[in-house]
C-alpha angles and dihedrals in degrees: 000000000000111000123019132236092208087082098206104184095215097048112140090204091070091085092060091062088071088065086066092052095259132114122261089228124060093348090062089060099039110027103065130178122208137182105226093183094049096115094051092048090048091053090051092051094049091048093057112108090228094058116113117198101241118156117281123206116214097214136340095176118031120026119260088204098057116133094270088067089071087068104032101034091200093144091050093050093048091048090052089058093046093047091048089053095038088232117169113253141157136184139198117215146164093202133096086211085091086080089070088070097045090120093058096042089049092052090052094044091052089067096038093257105109137065136160129208120200117203116222119182100165141355091218107103094200093052091044091055090054096044098038105020100180102028124102113278118252094259090055092051091051088051089052090053091051096047096044091047091050088055091057096257117139108238125195126190124222114202095202135188104012104202114205112234093010112054107358094096089057095064096098093048093046092052092047092050092046093050092048089052091054106264113156102199140017137203135176142204128197117236111281121201108182124173116330092357087083093065093043093051096045091049089050092046093053092046098044106041135037110288092239091053091045090058090049093050091050091049092051092049089053090050089062093048103048092263094315131103090233136009115179092182096066117054095307093190097049107023125211141258133058096303093050090048090050092052090049092049092048092050093047092048096051095038088057092044091055097040094249096123095078126124113242123212113256118259109266133223095189091110094049115140115195112233120241118250115227125241124001093332087081090066090068098048 
């Protein structure tokens, strides 16, 4: 999917919607683009003799389990192809809808070819509704971690973005809750505000929190970006300066304390089975 109904105000993928001729604001959340023949095209690609089963990520920008998936079921159909072929795949989501496909993720995980990452920004339901208005609330995401883990599916947690002055103090609690739910690894990314996302986020910040706090949050963000709101040239995922180093140290400490700093084995394609092409095309495979 291009565009995302979750409507997360900080989403870096918003900028890409402008490449389609839409705005990165409301259009990103309401004017969505889908690929209805994605599963059929995927099967054709996997059937090609030249295809090598290297891990696929579905998706690292917009969420495959956004509300539109209830209707279109594109993620489910693609996963059916991947599970049939035992092709390595992972996803990152903020939606408990991932539980619908537990059967497919479990089949993939059983041969070391499937993994799910759940994104957790905050444990505060009120703040989550403001930041991520149509994504699953934090309690629902923790339930997804528990249920997927119980089904034998490795689940990672991505604490992203960490927002200085707004969510950074929650890092220890988020990691503790994720570990208790069964997550096996954790990662984090500092808030990124490229291009027009800066203006969207600052407008939201002023509208959604007390003006005095909004100014403080903006100041703290700038402290992690050498006075700027974004600096892609200097560690864009981690930031710089004392505050950024403190966030990194806090994350590392509590990730280690809760056993979330481990290295996971890479997803494997050693069990990959090439799908059969229908009709006479199969004669040329």
